[in-house]
ZAFIKOL-699192 format. One record per residue: residue in one letter; y, z, x of N, C-alpha, C in turn. Coordinates in steps of 0.2 Angstrom, whole numbers, plus 5000, padded with zeros to 4 digits. Atoms other than C-alpha are relative to their C-alpha. Layout:
% ZAFIKOL-699192
{A {Y Z X} {Y Z X} {Y Z X}}
...
% end
This chain:
% ZAFIKOL-699192
{M {5002 4996 5007} {4319 4904 5312} {5003 5006 5001}}
{C {4998 4992 4998} {4329 4922 5309} {4993 5004 4997}}
{K {5005 4992 5000} {4319 4939 5311} {5001 5001 4993}}
{K {4997 4995 5007} {4318 4949 5295} {5004 5004 5004}}
{Q {4996 4995 4995} {4330 4961 5298} {4999 5007 4998}}
{N {5001 4996 5004} {4329 4979 5297} {5004 5004 4995}}
{G {4996 4995 5002} {4337 4994 5288} {5006 4999 5001}}
{R {4994 4997 4996} {4350 4998 5299} {5004 4993 5002}}
{G {4998 5006 5001} {4355 4979 5301} {5002 4997 4994}}
{R {4998 5000 5007} {4356 4978 5283} {5009 5001 4999}}
{K {4992 4995 5001} {4371 4992 5283} {5006 4998 5004}}
{I {4994 5001 4996} {4381 4985 5296} {5003 4993 4998}}
{L {4996 5009 5004} {4382 4966 5288} {5004 5004 4995}}
{A {4996 4999 5006} {4387 4974 5272} {5007 5004 5001}}
{F {4994 4996 4998} {4401 4986 5280} {5005 4994 5003}}
{A {4995 5005 4999} {4407 4969 5288} {5003 4996 4994}}
{I {4996 5006 5005} {4409 4958 5274} {5005 5005 4996}}
{A {4994 4996 5003} {4418 4974 5266} {5007 5000 5002}}
{C {4996 4999 4996} {4429 4973 5278} {5005 4993 4999}}
{I {4997 5006 5001} {4433 4955 5277} {5004 4997 4995}}
{M {4999 4998 5009} {4435 4958 5258} {5008 5002 5000}}
{T {4994 4998 5000} {4448 4969 5262} {5007 4996 5003}}
{L {4993 5005 4996} {4459 4959 5275} {5002 4996 4996}}
{S {4998 5006 5003} {4459 4945 5263} {5004 5002 4995}}
{L {4992 5000 5003} {4469 4954 5250} {5007 5002 5002}}
{I {4994 4998 4995} {4483 4960 5263} {5004 4994 5002}}
{P {4997 5007 4999} {4497 4946 5263} {5001 4999 5009}}
{G {5001 4999 4992} {4496 4938 5280} {5007 5002 5003}}
{D {4994 4998 4997} {4515 4941 5285} {5000 5008 5001}}
{V {4999 4995 4999} {4509 4959 5287} {4994 5003 5003}}
{L {5003 4999 4996} {4494 4956 5297} {5001 4998 5007}}
{A {4999 5003 4996} {4493 4955 5315} {4996 4996 5003}}
{K {5004 5008 4999} {4487 4941 5326} {4992 5003 5001}}
{D {5007 4998 5002} {4471 4952 5327} {4996 4999 4995}}
{G {5003 5000 5007} {4468 4952 5309} {5001 5008 4997}}
{A {4999 4992 5003} {4473 4971 5306} {5007 5000 5000}}
{P {4992 4999 5001} {4489 4978 5298} {5004 5001 5007}}
{E {4998 4998 4994} {4503 4980 5312} {5006 5007 4998}}
{G {4997 4994 5001} {4509 4998 5312} {4998 5003 4994}}
{K {5002 5000 5006} {4503 5000 5295} {4994 5004 4997}}
{P {5007 4997 5002} {4488 5011 5287} {4998 4995 4996}}
{E {5004 5005 5001} {4475 5000 5280} {5002 5000 4992}}
{D {5000 4999 5005} {4480 5006 5262} {5006 4998 4999}}
{Q {4994 5002 5002} {4498 4998 5263} {5001 4998 4995}}
{I {4998 5003 5006} {4499 4989 5246} {4999 5006 4995}}
{R {5000 4995 5002} {4503 5001 5234} {5004 4998 4993}}
{T {4998 5002 5006} {4507 5000 5214} {5008 5006 5000}}
{M {4992 4995 5000} {4525 5008 5210} {5002 4998 4992}}
{T {4997 5001 5004} {4534 5011 5194} {5007 4997 4999}}
{V {4990 5003 4999} {4549 4999 5189} {5002 5000 4993}}
{S {4998 4999 5006} {4560 5003 5176} {5010 4996 5001}}
{Q {4994 5003 5001} {4575 4991 5172} {5004 4999 4993}}
{A {4996 5001 5007} {4588 4993 5158} {5005 4994 4998}}
{G {4997 5007 5001} {4596 4978 5149} {5007 5001 5002}}
{C {4993 5001 5002} {4615 4974 5146} {5002 4995 4996}}
{T {4997 5006 5004} {4626 4963 5136} {5004 4995 5004}}
{Y {4996 5006 4998} {4632 4947 5139} {5008 4999 5004}}
{G {4995 4996 4998} {4645 4949 5151} {5002 5002 5003}}
{E {4999 4993 4995} {4641 4963 5160} {4996 4997 5007}}
{K {5002 5002 4995} {4633 4964 5177} {4993 5004 4997}}
{L {5006 4997 5002} {4613 4968 5175} {5000 5007 5006}}
{P {4999 4994 4995} {4610 4986 5184} {4995 5000 5002}}
{A {5004 4998 4995} {4600 4988 5198} {4992 5004 4997}}
{P {5009 4996 5004} {4580 4993 5193} {5001 5006 5004}}
{V {5000 4996 4994} {4576 5009 5198} {4991 5000 4998}}
{C {5005 5001 4998} {4560 5009 5206} {4996 5008 5001}}
{S {5002 4994 4998} {4547 5026 5209} {4994 4999 5002}}
{A {5008 4997 4998} {4530 5032 5217} {5001 5007 5002}}
{D {5001 4994 4998} {4522 5047 5218} {5006 5006 4998}}
{G {4994 4996 5003} {4537 5054 5208} {5006 4999 5005}}
{Q {4995 5001 4995} {4548 5050 5221} {5004 4992 4998}}
{Q {4994 5007 5000} {4564 5035 5221} {4997 4996 5004}}
{L {5001 5007 4993} {4560 5021 5232} {5008 4997 5002}}
{D {4994 5002 4999} {4576 5015 5241} {4998 4992 5000}}
{M {5001 5006 5000} {4579 4998 5237} {5003 4995 5004}}
{T {4999 5005 4994} {4586 4991 5253} {4998 4995 5000}}
{K {5006 5006 4999} {4572 4981 5258} {4997 4997 4993}}
{A {5004 5003 5004} {4568 4976 5240} {5000 4993 4998}}
{T {4999 5007 5003} {4564 4958 5233} {4999 5000 4996}}
{V {5000 5001 5009} {4566 4954 5215} {5000 4993 4997}}
{S {5000 5008 5002} {4559 4938 5205} {5000 5002 4995}}
{Y {4999 4999 5008} {4563 4936 5186} {4997 4995 4996}}
{N {5002 5006 5004} {4556 4928 5173} {5002 5001 4994}}
{G {4999 4998 5008} {4559 4927 5153} {5002 4995 4997}}
{T {5000 5005 5006} {4566 4918 5139} {5007 4999 4998}}
{L {4994 5001 5002} {4585 4912 5135} {4999 5001 4992}}
{R {5003 5000 5009} {4588 4915 5115} {5001 4992 4999}}
{S {5000 5010 5003} {4592 4895 5117} {4992 4999 5000}}
{G {5007 5002 5000} {4573 4895 5119} {4998 4997 5009}}
{K {5002 5001 4993} {4575 4890 5137} {4997 5006 5004}}
{T {5004 4997 4994} {4562 4896 5153} {5005 5001 5004}}
{Y {4996 4999 4995} {4570 4906 5165} {4996 5003 5006}}
{E {5002 4998 4996} {4563 4909 5183} {5003 4999 5005}}
{A {4997 4999 4994} {4571 4915 5197} {5000 5006 5005}}
{N {5000 4993 4998} {4576 4928 5210} {5007 5004 4999}}
{K {4992 4998 4999} {4593 4929 5206} {5000 5003 4993}}
{A {5001 4994 5005} {4597 4942 5191} {5004 4995 4994}}
{P {4997 5006 5006} {4599 4931 5173} {5007 5003 4999}}
{T {4993 4997 5003} {4616 4933 5166} {4999 4997 4994}}
{D {5000 5002 5004} {4612 4925 5150} {4996 5004 4994}}
{A {5003 4997 5000} {4607 4931 5135} {4991 5000 4998}}
{G {5007 5002 4999} {4588 4932 5134} {4997 5009 5000}}
{T {5005 4994 4998} {4571 4944 5135} {4997 4997 5007}}
{Y {5002 5003 4995} {4565 4944 5152} {4996 5008 5005}}
{K {5003 4995 4994} {4554 4953 5167} {5000 5000 5006}}
{E {5000 5001 4993} {4554 4956 5184} {4994 5003 5005}}
{I {5005 4996 4994} {4543 4960 5200} {5005 5002 5006}}
{V {4995 4998 4995} {4550 4969 5213} {4993 5002 5005}}
{R {5003 4998 4993} {4542 4972 5232} {5004 5004 5003}}
{I {4994 4997 4997} {4549 4984 5241} {4995 5004 5008}}
{E {5006 4999 4992} {4540 4988 5262} {5006 5005 5002}}
{T {5000 4994 4998} {4542 5005 5267} {4996 5001 5006}}
{E {5002 4998 4995} {4538 5014 5283} {4992 5002 4997}}
{S {5007 4998 5001} {4522 5021 5272} {4997 4998 4998}}
{G {5004 5005 5002} {4517 5004 5264} {5005 4996 4997}}
{I {4999 5006 5002} {4521 4990 5255} {4999 5002 4990}}
{F {4999 4998 5006} {4525 4994 5235} {5003 4993 4996}}
{V {4998 5003 5005} {4524 4982 5221} {4997 5001 4993}}
{G {5001 4999 5008} {4528 4982 5202} {5002 4996 4996}}
{E {4999 5004 5007} {4533 4975 5186} {5002 5003 4993}}
{S {4996 4998 5004} {4546 4980 5175} {4995 5001 4991}}
{G {5002 5000 5008} {4543 4980 5154} {5004 4995 5000}}
{S {4993 5005 5000} {4555 4969 5145} {5006 5003 5000}}
{F {4992 4998 5000} {4573 4970 5146} {5002 4996 4997}}
{V {4997 5006 5003} {4584 4963 5136} {5008 4998 5002}}
{I {4993 5001 4998} {4602 4955 5139} {5003 4998 4994}}
{Q {4999 5002 5005} {4609 4955 5123} {5006 4996 4998}}
{P {4994 5003 5002} {4622 4944 5116} {5008 5004 4999}}
{A {4992 4998 5002} {4642 4947 5116} {5002 5001 4993}}
{D {4998 5004 5007} {4648 4950 5099} {5008 5001 5000}}
{L {4995 5003 5001} {4664 4943 5094} {5005 5004 4998}}
{A {4994 4997 5003} {4673 4955 5084} {5002 5004 5005}}
{K {4997 4998 4995} {4678 4962 5100} {5004 4996 5005}}
{A {4996 5005 4996} {4686 4947 5107} {5008 5001 4996}}
{K {4992 5000 5002} {4704 4944 5107} {5003 4990 5001}}
{V {5000 5006 5003} {4711 4928 5099} {5007 4999 5001}}
{K {4993 5002 4998} {4726 4919 5107} {5002 4993 4997}}
{L {5000 5006 5003} {4734 4907 5095} {5007 4995 5004}}
{G {4996 5003 4997} {4742 4892 5099} {5007 5000 4997}}
{D {4993 4999 5003} {4760 4884 5093} {5001 5001 4994}}
{A {4997 4997 5008} {4768 4893 5078} {5001 4994 4994}}
{L {5001 5006 5003} {4768 4883 5062} {5007 5002 4995}}
{T {4996 4999 5003} {4783 4881 5053} {5000 4994 4993}}
{Y {5002 5004 5009} {4783 4873 5032} {5004 4995 5003}}
{N {4998 5009 5000} {4785 4854 5034} {4998 4998 4993}}
{T {5002 5003 5007} {4780 4850 5015} {4992 4997 5003}}
{H {5005 5001 4999} {4762 4846 5023} {4994 5003 5002}}
{T {5006 4995 4998} {4746 4854 5026} {4999 5001 5009}}
{Q {5000 4999 4993} {4743 4861 5045} {4996 5004 5001}}
{T {5005 4997 4997} {4732 4868 5055} {5004 5002 5005}}
{Q {4996 4993 4994} {4735 4883 5066} {4994 4999 5007}}
{K {5006 5000 4996} {4725 4879 5082} {5001 5007 5005}}
{V {5002 4994 4996} {4717 4893 5093} {5001 4996 5008}}
{A {5001 5001 4993} {4722 4893 5112} {4994 5001 5006}}
{K {5006 4997 4996} {4708 4905 5119} {4999 5004 4997}}
{V {5003 4995 5003} {4697 4916 5114} {4997 5004 5006}}
{T {5003 4997 4994} {4693 4930 5127} {4994 5006 4997}}
{L {5003 4993 5002} {4680 4945 5127} {4997 5002 5007}}
{G {5002 4999 4996} {4678 4955 5141} {5005 4998 5004}}
{G {4993 5004 4996} {4694 4947 5152} {4994 4994 5000}}
{K {5004 5005 5000} {4680 4932 5151} {5002 4996 4994}}
{T {4999 5006 5004} {4685 4915 5142} {4993 5000 4997}}
{V {5005 5001 5002} {4674 4911 5129} {5001 4992 4998}}
{P {5000 5007 5001} {4669 4892 5129} {5000 4998 4993}}
{T {4998 5002 5006} {4676 4882 5115} {4993 4998 4997}}
{S {5005 5003 5002} {4658 4875 5113} {4996 5006 4997}}
{D {5003 4996 5002} {4652 4891 5109} {5001 5004 4995}}
{Y {4996 4998 5007} {4664 4894 5093} {5001 4996 4996}}
{K {4998 5004 5006} {4670 4887 5077} {5006 5003 4999}}
{V {4993 4998 5002} {4687 4890 5069} {5003 4996 4992}}
{T {4998 5002 5007} {4689 4891 5049} {5005 5004 4997}}
{G {4995 4998 5002} {4703 4895 5039} {5006 5001 5001}}
{N {4996 4999 4996} {4716 4891 5050} {5004 4994 4998}}
{K {4999 5007 5004} {4722 4876 5037} {5006 5005 4995}}
{G {4996 4997 5005} {4739 4882 5027} {5005 4995 4998}}
{K {4994 5005 5002} {4753 4872 5017} {5006 5003 4999}}
{A {4995 4999 5003} {4764 4884 5010} {5002 5006 5006}}
{A {4996 4996 4996} {4775 4897 5019} {4997 5006 5000}}
{G {5004 4994 5004} {4766 4914 5021} {4996 5003 5005}}
{S {5005 4997 4996} {4752 4923 5030} {4995 5000 4999}}
{Y {5006 5000 4999} {4735 4918 5034} {4996 5003 5005}}
{T {5002 4997 4996} {4720 4923 5040} {4995 4996 5002}}
{L {5005 5006 4998} {4708 4911 5050} {4994 5005 5004}}
{T {5005 4998 4998} {4690 4915 5058} {4998 4998 5004}}
{V {5003 5001 4994} {4682 4914 5075} {4992 5001 4998}}
{A {5010 4998 5002} {4661 4914 5073} {4999 4996 5005}}
{V {5002 5003 4995} {4650 4909 5084} {4996 4993 4995}}
{K {5003 5004 5005} {4642 4892 5081} {4992 5001 5000}}
{R {5008 4996 5001} {4624 4898 5087} {5000 5005 5005}}
{E {5002 4992 4997} {4619 4914 5094} {4995 4999 5005}}
{Y {5003 4999 4994} {4615 4912 5110} {5002 5005 5006}}
{N {4998 4995 4995} {4627 4922 5123} {5003 5005 4996}}
{Y {4995 4996 5005} {4637 4927 5107} {4998 5001 4993}}
{T {5000 4999 5006} {4636 4934 5091} {5005 5002 4995}}
{G {4994 4996 5004} {4646 4939 5076} {5008 4996 5000}}
{K {4995 5003 4999} {4665 4935 5073} {5006 5005 4999}}
{V {4993 4994 5001} {4684 4940 5073} {5003 4996 4997}}
{T {4993 5003 5005} {4698 4936 5062} {5007 5000 5005}}
{K {4993 5000 4998} {4716 4933 5066} {5005 4999 4996}}
{K {4994 5003 5005} {4731 4933 5056} {5005 4995 5005}}
{F {4993 5003 4999} {4745 4919 5057} {5002 4999 4995}}
{S {4994 4999 5005} {4759 4914 5049} {5004 4992 5000}}
{I {4995 5006 5002} {4769 4897 5042} {5004 5002 4998}}
{A {4993 4997 5000} {4786 4901 5044} {5006 4995 4995}}
{K {4994 5002 5004} {4800 4899 5031} {5003 4991 5005}}
{K {4994 5004 4998} {4810 4883 5035} {5007 5003 4999}}
{V {4994 4999 4999} {4828 4886 5039} {5003 4994 4999}}
{I {4995 5006 5001} {4840 4873 5031} {5008 5002 4998}}
{Q {4993 5003 5003} {4858 4869 5026} {4999 4998 4997}}
{P {5001 5006 5006} {4855 4862 5010} {5005 4997 4997}}
{T {4995 5003 5003} {4867 4849 5000} {4999 5001 4995}}
{V {5000 5000 5008} {4870 4852 4982} {5001 4995 4996}}
{V {4998 5006 5003} {4871 4835 4972} {5003 5001 4990}}
{V {5000 4998 5005} {4878 4838 4954} {5000 4994 4996}}
{G {4998 5006 5005} {4876 4825 4940} {5002 4999 4993}}
{G {4997 5000 5009} {4885 4820 4926} {5008 5000 4998}}
{N {4995 4998 5003} {4903 4820 4917} {5000 5005 4995}}
{F {5003 4995 5005} {4905 4835 4906} {5008 5002 4997}}
{S {4995 5000 5002} {4920 4840 4894} {4996 5006 4994}}
{Y {5000 4996 5005} {4923 4855 4883} {4996 5000 4992}}
{T {5004 5001 5006} {4910 4860 4870} {5002 5007 4997}}
{G {5001 4991 5004} {4913 4880 4866} {4993 5002 5001}}
{K {5006 4997 4998} {4896 4882 4874} {4999 4999 5006}}
{E {4999 5001 4992} {4890 4885 4892} {4997 4993 5000}}
{I {5001 5009 4996} {4889 4867 4902} {4995 5004 5006}}
{K {5005 4997 4995} {4874 4871 4914} {4998 4993 5001}}
{P {5004 5006 4996} {4872 4854 4924} {4995 5001 5003}}
{A {5004 5000 4997} {4859 4847 4931} {5001 4996 5008}}
{I {4999 4999 4995} {4858 4849 4950} {4993 4996 5006}}
{T {5006 5002 4997} {4847 4841 4965} {5004 5004 5006}}
{V {4999 4995 4995} {4845 4852 4980} {4997 4996 5007}}
{K {5000 5004 4994} {4844 4841 4998} {4997 5003 5005}}
{D {5001 5000 4993} {4836 4843 5013} {5000 4995 5005}}
{G {4998 5006 4997} {4844 4831 5024} {4998 4993 4993}}
{N {5001 5006 5002} {4836 4816 5015} {4993 5003 4993}}
{K {5006 4997 5002} {4821 4826 5007} {5003 5004 4992}}
{T {5001 4996 5006} {4821 4833 4988} {4999 5005 5001}}
{V {5003 4992 5000} {4819 4851 4988} {4999 5001 4993}}
{S {5002 4999 5006} {4809 4856 4974} {5002 5006 4996}}
{K {4998 4996 5007} {4815 4865 4958} {4998 5008 5002}}
{S {5004 4996 4998} {4802 4879 4963} {5003 5005 5007}}
{E {4998 4997 4992} {4810 4885 4980} {5008 5003 4999}}
{Y {4993 4993 5001} {4827 4892 4973} {5001 5000 4992}}
{T {4999 4999 5008} {4836 4898 4957} {5009 4999 4999}}
{V {4992 5001 5001} {4854 4894 4951} {5002 5004 4995}}
{S {4995 4997 5005} {4867 4902 4941} {5007 4996 5000}}
{Y {4993 5004 5003} {4883 4897 4932} {5004 5004 4998}}
{S {4993 4996 5000} {4899 4904 4932} {5006 4995 4996}}
{N {4993 5006 5000} {4917 4898 4924} {4998 4994 4996}}
{N {5001 5007 5004} {4907 4886 4914} {4999 4997 4992}}
{V {5000 5003 5006} {4912 4886 4896} {5008 4997 5000}}
{N {4993 5006 5001} {4931 4881 4896} {5003 4995 5005}}
{A {4996 5005 4997} {4940 4867 4902} {5001 5003 5008}}
{G {4999 4998 4992} {4944 4868 4922} {4994 4998 5006}}
{T {5003 5003 4994} {4933 4869 4937} {4994 5007 4999}}
{G {5006 4997 5002} {4914 4876 4934} {4997 5004 5007}}
{K {5003 4996 4995} {4904 4887 4947} {4993 4999 5001}}
{I {5008 5001 4997} {4885 4883 4955} {4998 5005 5004}}
{T {5002 4997 4996} {4877 4895 4963} {4993 4998 5004}}
{V {5009 5001 5000} {4859 4891 4971} {4998 5003 5006}}
{K {5002 4994 4996} {4850 4905 4980} {4991 4996 5002}}
{D {5007 5001 4998} {4833 4902 4991} {4995 5005 4997}}
{K {5005 4994 5005} {4818 4910 4979} {4997 5004 5006}}
{S {5003 4994 4996} {4810 4927 4986} {4992 4997 5001}}
{G {5007 5004 5001} {4792 4918 4991} {4999 4992 5002}}
{G {5002 5007 4996} {4796 4901 4996} {5000 4999 5005}}
{N {5004 5002 4993} {4794 4890 5008} {5008 4998 5003}}
{Y {4993 5002 4997} {4815 4888 5013} {5003 5006 5001}}
{K {4996 4996 5000} {4827 4899 5020} {5009 4998 5001}}
{F {4992 5002 4998} {4846 4897 5018} {5005 5005 4997}}
{N {4995 4997 5000} {4863 4905 5015} {5000 4997 4993}}
{N {4999 5002 5007} {4868 4904 4995} {5004 4995 5001}}
{V {4996 5005 4999} {4877 4888 4992} {5004 4998 4993}}
{D {4996 5000 5004} {4891 4887 4980} {5004 4991 5000}}
{T {4997 5005 5001} {4898 4872 4973} {5004 4998 4993}}
{S {4997 5000 5006} {4908 4867 4959} {4999 4993 4995}}
{F {5000 5008 5004} {4910 4852 4945} {5006 5002 4995}}
{T {4993 5002 5003} {4924 4848 4933} {4997 5000 4993}}
{I {4999 5000 5008} {4925 4854 4913} {5005 4996 4997}}
{A {4994 5004 5003} {4936 4839 4905} {5002 5003 4993}}
{K {5000 4996 5004} {4946 4845 4892} {4998 4996 4994}}
{A {5004 5005 5005} {4938 4839 4875} {5004 4997 4995}}
{A {4995 5003 5005} {4946 4826 4863} {5002 5002 4994}}
{G {4997 4997 5006} {4956 4832 4848} {4995 4998 4995}}
{N {5002 5003 5007} {4948 4830 4830} {5005 5002 4995}}
{M {4997 4997 5007} {4963 4835 4820} {5000 4993 4996}}
{T {4998 5005 5006} {4965 4825 4803} {5004 5003 4997}}
{V {4995 4998 5003} {4979 4824 4793} {5000 4993 4994}}
{K {5000 5005 5006} {4979 4817 4774} {5007 5000 4996}}
{V {4995 5000 5007} {4995 4814 4761} {4996 5003 4994}}
{K {5002 4997 5005} {4991 4825 4747} {5004 4996 4994}}
{K {4998 5002 5004} {5002 4816 4736} {5005 4995 5001}}
{Q {4995 5006 5001} {5015 4802 4731} {5006 5003 4998}}
{V {4996 4995 5001} {5032 4809 4733} {5005 4994 4994}}
{K {4994 5003 5004} {5044 4803 4718} {5006 5003 4998}}
{A {4993 4999 5000} {5061 4803 4715} {5004 4997 4995}}
{K {4995 5005 5004} {5076 4798 4702} {5006 5000 5003}}
{K {4992 5002 4997} {5090 4788 4706} {5006 5004 5000}}
{S {4995 4997 5002} {5101 4797 4698} {5002 5008 5001}}
{K {5001 4994 4997} {5096 4815 4705} {5005 4999 5006}}
{L {4998 5004 4993} {5099 4804 4722} {5006 5000 5000}}
{K {4992 5000 4998} {5117 4801 4718} {5004 5006 5002}}
{K {5000 4993 4997} {5121 4819 4718} {4999 5003 5007}}
{K {5002 4997 4996} {5111 4825 4731} {4992 4998 5004}}
{A {5008 5002 4998} {5094 4822 4743} {4995 5005 4998}}
{K {5004 4996 5001} {5079 4829 4741} {4994 5001 5005}}
{K {5002 4995 4996} {5068 4840 4749} {4993 5000 4999}}
{V {5007 4998 5002} {5049 4840 4751} {4997 5003 5006}}
{K {5001 4997 4994} {5040 4854 4761} {4994 4996 5002}}
{A {5006 5005 4997} {5025 4849 4774} {4995 5003 4997}}
{G {5005 4997 5002} {5014 4860 4764} {4997 4997 4995}}
{K {4999 5004 5006} {5016 4850 4749} {4997 4995 5001}}
{L {5001 5006 4997} {5015 4835 4759} {4994 4999 5003}}
{F {5004 5002 4996} {5002 4835 4771} {4995 5007 5000}}
{S {5007 4996 5001} {4983 4843 4773} {4999 5000 5008}}
{V {5000 5004 4991} {4983 4844 4793} {4993 5005 5000}}
{K {5007 4995 4999} {4964 4852 4798} {4999 5000 5007}}
{N {5003 4999 4995} {4957 4857 4814} {5007 4997 5006}}
{A {4997 5004 4994} {4974 4853 4825} {5001 5006 5005}}
{R {4999 4995 4994} {4977 4864 4842} {5005 4998 5002}}
{G {4994 5000 4996} {4991 4870 4848} {5008 5001 4994}}
{K {4995 5002 5006} {5009 4865 4839} {5000 4995 4997}}
{V {5000 5006 5002} {5009 4852 4827} {5008 4995 4998}}
{T {4993 5003 5002} {5025 4840 4826} {5000 4993 4997}}
{Y {5001 5007 5005} {5030 4825 4816} {5007 4997 5002}}
{K {4995 5004 4997} {5039 4810 4819} {5002 4994 4994}}
{L {4998 5008 5006} {5048 4796 4806} {5000 4993 5005}}
{K {5003 5005 4997} {5039 4780 4813} {5004 4993 4999}}
{S {4998 5005 5002} {5045 4767 4802} {5000 5001 4990}}
{V {5000 5000 5007} {5050 4763 4782} {4999 4992 4998}}
{S {5000 5009 5004} {5044 4747 4772} {5006 4997 5001}}
{K {4993 5006 5002} {5062 4741 4771} {5004 5004 5005}}
{K {4998 4997 4995} {5069 4745 4786} {5008 4999 5000}}
{K {4993 5001 5001} {5088 4743 4780} {4999 5009 4999}}
{K {4999 4994 5004} {5083 4758 4769} {4998 5009 5006}}
{K {5002 4994 4994} {5076 4769 4786} {5005 5006 5000}}
{K {4993 4995 4998} {5093 4778 4787} {4999 5005 4995}}
{Y {5000 4994 5006} {5088 4787 4770} {4996 5006 5000}}
{F {5006 4997 4999} {5073 4795 4776} {5001 5004 5008}}
{K {5003 4996 4994} {5070 4810 4788} {4995 5006 5000}}
{I {5007 4995 5001} {5056 4820 4793} {5002 5007 5008}}
{S {4996 4996 4994} {5061 4838 4803} {4993 5000 5004}}
{K {5005 5000 4994} {5048 4842 4818} {4994 5005 4996}}
{K {5007 4995 5004} {5038 4855 4805} {4997 4996 4995}}
{G {5001 5004 5005} {5037 4839 4794} {5000 5002 4993}}
{N {4998 5000 5006} {5047 4843 4781} {5004 4994 4999}}
{L {4997 5006 5000} {5053 4826 4773} {5005 4999 4994}}
{T {4994 5000 5005} {5069 4822 4766} {5003 4993 4995}}
{L {4998 5007 5000} {5076 4808 4756} {5007 5002 4997}}
{K {4990 5000 5001} {5096 4806 4757} {5004 4997 4994}}
{K {4996 5002 5006} {5108 4805 4743} {5001 4993 5001}}
{G {4999 5006 4999} {5112 4789 4740} {4994 4994 4999}}
{L {5006 5004 5002} {5094 4780 4740} {4998 4998 4993}}
{K {5001 5003 5005} {5092 4766 4729} {4993 4999 4997}}
{K {5007 5002 5003} {5078 4761 4717} {4995 4998 5003}}
{G {5004 5002 4996} {5063 4757 4724} {4993 5001 5001}}
{K {5004 4997 4997} {5046 4759 4730} {4998 4999 5010}}
{Y {4998 5001 4990} {5045 4762 4750} {4993 5004 5001}}
{K {5006 5000 4994} {5031 4765 4763} {5003 5003 5006}}
{V {4998 4994 4994} {5035 4780 4775} {4995 5000 5006}}
{K {5006 5000 4995} {5024 4778 4791} {5003 5007 5006}}
{I {4997 4995 4997} {5026 4796 4799} {4993 5001 5007}}
{S {5004 4999 4994} {5017 4800 4817} {5000 5008 4999}}
{V {5000 4993 5001} {5009 4819 4816} {4996 5000 5007}}
{T {5001 5000 4990} {5005 4825 4835} {4998 5009 5000}}
{D {5003 4993 4999} {4995 4842 4840} {5002 5000 5007}}
{T {5001 5001 4993} {4999 4846 4857} {4993 5002 5003}}
{G {5008 4995 4994} {4981 4853 4862} {5000 5007 5003}}
{N {4999 4994 4996} {4977 4867 4871} {4997 5003 5007}}
{A {5004 5002 4994} {4967 4873 4886} {4994 4997 5000}}
{N {5005 5001 4999} {4953 4866 4882} {4998 4993 4995}}
{T {4999 5007 5006} {4958 4851 4870} {5006 4995 5001}}
{L {4996 5004 5001} {4967 4836 4872} {5006 4999 4994}}
{P {4994 5002 5005} {4983 4831 4862} {4997 4996 4997}}
{T {5001 5004 5004} {4979 4822 4846} {5005 4998 4995}}
{S {4995 5002 5004} {4990 4810 4836} {4998 4995 4995}}
{S {5002 5003 5005} {4989 4803 4820} {5006 4995 4996}}
{I {4994 5004 5004} {5000 4789 4810} {4997 5001 4991}}
{V {5002 5003 5006} {5000 4792 4792} {5005 4998 4994}}
{T {4995 5004 5006} {5009 4782 4776} {5001 5005 4994}}
{V {4999 4997 5006} {5018 4791 4764} {5004 4996 4992}}
{K {4997 5004 5005} {5023 4781 4748} {5005 5004 4996}}
{V {4991 4997 5004} {5041 4785 4740} {5000 4995 4994}}
{R {4997 5001 5005} {5044 4781 4723} {5006 5001 4998}}
{V {4994 4997 5005} {5062 4781 4716} {5001 4996 4994}}
{K {5000 5004 5005} {5065 4776 4698} {5008 5001 4995}}
% end
């Protein structure tokens, strides 16, 4: 049965209890075997101020700055633990400095000769890197091929570090016509990266050696002749919108010329192509009519021949070149010797022609000209001798 303690005993008991409670607050690794701090003052655990600056993803996190009593502490023997939340929503707890974008805090413990210092920083942020400063390396260059094509992105780098393809998407990288385009590389999700960057790319004109096919046959009309053409790139037909066509020497009979040039702003590039086509002479359209019947009297033909000039006998229209006349036949063959036609078309009934009716066939021919073929026509002149 315990005896009643006096006032002095109660004071000693209270002090012992206080000591025990104080020792329980000191980490075990800093206590000596006898339970007292080894070489440290009893008040060795002290608080300190911890300042931690943030950074941007891809940069190295700066070391924390710790201070107590207005003095900056040596970080040589510091141990640091981190905790926080990544922008992806994941929780982070580790002794290794975080690298992913997110919001964090850190707890720092520093052991010095004068004591052990412990402190916690305020929140600091690792900001996502902005793709606006990224460099975009394009894949293989594109050349026009009549189809829609996709410009591939070979690599995206930021601060010397390759951006994973899973972190970005590419838009605006399709095109068909030759020309300049702008694609956009933008973040898929704003975890470690934010923003976007643009990059120009181009689809080059296709260099070809085209062939020109001219269709149809052509004759002189007196007007410009412009044949339809087909321009070929191998077996493929080139659209008419890709070139211009000009014509020369394309009115008169002979050899016409076609010049094909690639069109500015088109999808092809080629040197001018010249090709030729033939313009044949047109068929003549000379017409010949006999104006009147030739009449003569036998009595007069006994004395002398009768001559009828061409102008009174023939009506000739649309003749080209020189017109000539030739006696072809007389209805009464034995009497042919009594008729004569000059090259100029003057008809002569010779002396001695007997009474009767005669049909005289005469060939009328023009020589044509540079643009028209020769024309020949046979007309019949009726002759009556009374």
